[in-house]
C-alpha positions in Angstrom: -23.5 0.0 19.7 -20.4 1.5 18.4 -19.2 -1.9 17.0 -22.6 -2.3 15.3 -22.2 1.1 13.6 -18.7 0.2 12.4 -19.9 -3.2 11.1 -22.9 -1.7 9.4 -21.6 1.0 7.2 -20.0 3.6 9.5 -21.9 6.8 8.7 -25.2 5.0 8.1 -24.8 3.2 11.4 -24.2 6.6 13.1 -27.4 7.9 11.6 -29.4 5.0 12.9 -27.8 5.4 16.4 -28.7 9.1 16.2 -32.4 8.2 15.5 -32.4 5.8 18.4 -30.7 8.3 20.7 -33.2 11.0 19.7 -36.0 9.3 21.7 -34.5 9.9 25.2 -32.4 12.9 24.4 -33.2 14.9 21.2 -30.0 17.1 21.3 -27.7 14.1 21.3 -29.8 12.4 18.7 -29.8 15.5 16.4 -26.0 15.9 16.8 -25.5 12.2 15.9 -27.8 12.5 12.9 -26.1 15.6 11.6 -22.6 14.1 12.2 -23.5 10.9 10.4 -25.0 12.9 7.5 -21.8 15.0 7.1 -19.7 11.9 7.4 -21.7 10.2 4.7 -21.4 13.2 2.4 -17.7 13.4 2.9 -17.0 9.7 2.3 -19.5 9.1 -0.6 -17.7 8.7 -3.9 -20.1 11.0 -5.8 -19.5 13.8 -3.3 -15.8 13.4 -3.3 -15.6 13.9 -7.1 -16.6 17.6 -6.9 -14.7 18.4 -3.6 -11.7 20.8 -4.2 -9.4 18.8 -1.8 -8.9 15.1 -1.5 -10.3 14.0 1.8 -9.3 10.5 2.9 -11.2 10.1 6.1 -10.7 10.6 9.8 -7.1 9.7 10.8 -6.0 8.4 7.4 -2.9 9.8 5.8 -3.2 10.8 2.2 -2.2 8.0 -0.1 -0.1 8.1 -3.2 -1.8 8.1 -6.6 -0.5 4.9 -8.1 -2.1 5.6 -11.5 1.0 7.7 -12.3 4.0 6.2 -14.0 6.8 8.2 -12.4 7.6 8.4 -8.7 10.5 10.2 -7.0 11.6 10.6 -3.4 8.6 8.8 -2.0 8.2 6.4 0.9 5.9 3.7 -0.3 4.2 1.0 1.8 4.3 -1.9 -0.7 0.9 -3.2 0.4 -0.7 0.1 -0.6 0.4 -0.2 -4.2 -2.1 -2.8 -5.1 -5.8 -3.3 -5.3 -7.0 -6.6 -3.8 -5.9 -9.5 -5.9 -3.1 -7.7 -7.8 0.6 -8.2 -7.3 2.4 -6.9 -10.3 3.7 -3.4 -10.9 4.0 -2.7 -14.6 5.7 0.0 -16.6 6.5 2.5 -13.8 9.7 4.4 -12.9 10.9 4.9 -9.4 13.8 7.2 -8.4 15.2 7.4 -4.8 12.0 5.8 -3.4 11.9 3.9 -0.1 9.8 0.7 -0.2 8.6 -0.7 3.1 7.5 -4.3 3.5 6.9 -6.8 4.7 7.1 -8.2 1.2 8.9 -10.6 -1.1 9.8 -8.8 -4.4 10.7 -10.2 -7.7 12.2 -8.3 -10.7 10.7 -9.8 -13.9 11.8 -9.4 -17.5 12.1 -5.9 -18.8 12.8 -4.4 -15.3 15.9 -2.3 -15.0 17.2 -2.0 -11.4 20.1 0.4 -10.7 21.9 0.3 -7.4 19.1 -0.6 -5.0 19.7 -0.9 -1.3 18.3 -3.7 0.8 18.1 -3.3 4.6 19.1 -6.7 5.9 18.5 -5.8 9.6 21.8 -7.0 10.8 21.6 -10.4 9.0 23.7 -11.6 6.1 22.4 -10.9 2.6 21.6 -14.6 2.2 18.6 -14.0 4.6 16.9 -11.9 1.8 16.9 -14.6 -0.9 13.9 -16.9 -1.7 15.4 -19.2 -4.4 12.9 -20.1 -7.1 13.1 -22.7 -9.8 11.9 -22.2 -13.4 8.9 -24.6 -12.8 7.9 -23.4 -9.4 5.7 -20.4 -8.6 4.5 -19.0 -5.3 1.7 -16.8 -4.3 2.0 -13.6 -2.2 5.0 -12.0 -3.8 5.2 -8.6 -5.4 6.6 -8.4 -9.0 8.1 -5.5 -10.8 7.6 -6.0 -14.5 9.0 -3.5 -17.2 9.9 -1.1 -14.4 12.9 1.1 -13.8 14.1 1.4 -10.2 17.0 3.9 -9.7 18.7 4.3 -6.2 15.7 2.8 -4.4 15.9 1.2 -1.0 13.9 -1.7 0.4 13.1 -2.4 4.1 11.7 -5.6 5.4 11.7 -7.1 1.9 13.0 -10.4 0.6 13.9 -11.2 -3.0 12.5 -14.1 -5.0 14.8 -15.1 -7.8 16.3 -18.0 -9.6 19.8 -19.2 -8.7 21.4 -17.3 -11.6 19.5 -14.1 -10.7 20.6 -14.4 -7.1 24.3 -14.5 -8.2 23.7 -11.4 -10.4 21.9 -9.6 -7.6 24.8 -10.3 -5.1 27.2 -8.7 -7.5 25.1 -5.6 -8.4 23.0 -4.7 -5.3 24.1 -3.1 -2.1 23.0 -4.5 1.2 22.7 -2.1 4.2 23.4 -3.7 7.6 
């Protein structure tokens, strides 16, 4: 039954299970109905708009508001930065942020990257590079476009770049063993 509730809307499924449980045991049924109702109210977008605190659900950590343009001293899971179907970060500034993959990142035109660190996990820096040609594109990467990244570090991230960009990156970036 619990799997059915999770697959069918979470709080609404709990309400239905509460109604079904009310037949043999009304106290359990009433508790489930009240719990499902409170859960629905707390997770419904219209209700969250007027709540004084941001509630993100049971067991979920608060997420970073990526509508901002400036981030400092943050630990960022790269996958959390994007809505489904998006893979480009545009016009943002990051200072002393720690980006955690797995991901393959690319720095597109207009991005200014100052002294980033890449954790190579005991490998050589060559393990990071995904060489791209001018006429070849791949899906699944994360691109920073018109962004400024100062003293940021990247863990479990590769770099997609052209051969010339790779040589420039080797000279300018630091690689942490």
